[in-house]
C-alpha positions in Angstrom: 0.2 -0.3 -0.3 1.0 3.5 -1.0 0.3 6.4 -0.7 -2.5 8.1 -2.6 0.0 10.9 -4.2 3.4 9.7 -3.4 4.9 6.6 -3.6 5.5 6.5 0.3 4.4 2.8 2.0 4.7 3.7 5.7 2.8 5.4 8.2 -0.3 6.2 6.1 -3.2 7.2 7.3 -6.8 7.7 5.8 -7.8 10.1 5.8 -7.1 11.3 1.9 -10.5 11.6 -1.1 -12.9 8.1 0.0 -10.2 7.0 2.7 -7.6 6.9 -0.1 -4.3 6.3 2.5 -1.7 9.3 3.1 1.1 10.1 4.2 1.4 13.5 6.6 3.7 15.3 3.9 1.5 15.0 1.3 -2.2 15.0 3.9 -1.0 18.4 4.7 0.6 19.8 2.0 -2.0 22.1 0.6 -5.1 23.8 2.6 -7.5 21.7 0.4 -5.6 18.3 1.6 -5.3 19.3 5.1 -8.5 21.1 5.2 -10.0 17.3 3.5 -8.0 15.2 6.0 -9.2 17.0 8.7 -12.7 16.3 7.0 -12.3 13.0 7.2 -10.7 12.6 10.1 -13.8 14.1 12.0 -15.7 12.1 10.1 -13.7 8.9 11.5 -14.7 9.8 14.8 -17.9 10.6 14.6 -18.4 7.1 13.4 -17.0 5.7 16.1 -19.0 7.0 19.1 -18.8 8.5 22.4 -15.4 7.5 23.2 -12.7 7.1 20.5 -9.1 4.9 20.9 -7.2 6.6 18.5 -3.3 5.3 18.6 -1.3 4.8 15.9 -2.1 2.3 14.1 -2.9 3.4 10.1 -6.8 2.0 11.1 -7.6 5.6 12.7 -10.1 6.0 15.0 -12.2 2.6 16.1 -14.6 2.1 19.0 -12.6 1.8 22.2 -14.8 -1.4 23.0 -12.9 -2.6 19.6 -9.5 -1.9 21.6 -7.2 -4.5 23.7 -5.9 -3.6 26.4 -2.8 -5.8 28.5 -4.3 -8.0 30.8 -2.4 -9.0 33.5 -1.3 -12.7 32.2 -0.2 -10.9 28.6 1.9 -7.9 30.4 6.1 -8.7 30.4 
């Protein structure tokens, strides 16, 4: 998978046109792209519900009920 606008393949987020994956540099490169990124992030955040998890993964915000938390047994 690569950025919708350039050849980067790392640190992509689904905030481009129609949810296309974009890198931060391209997402913030013009006022129009920055506005689109902000709008798309807001749509995904709203869809996640009242309590969302934003963990730095490529999937964007998601409902906290789907978040995984380490338990006593899995902590190292």
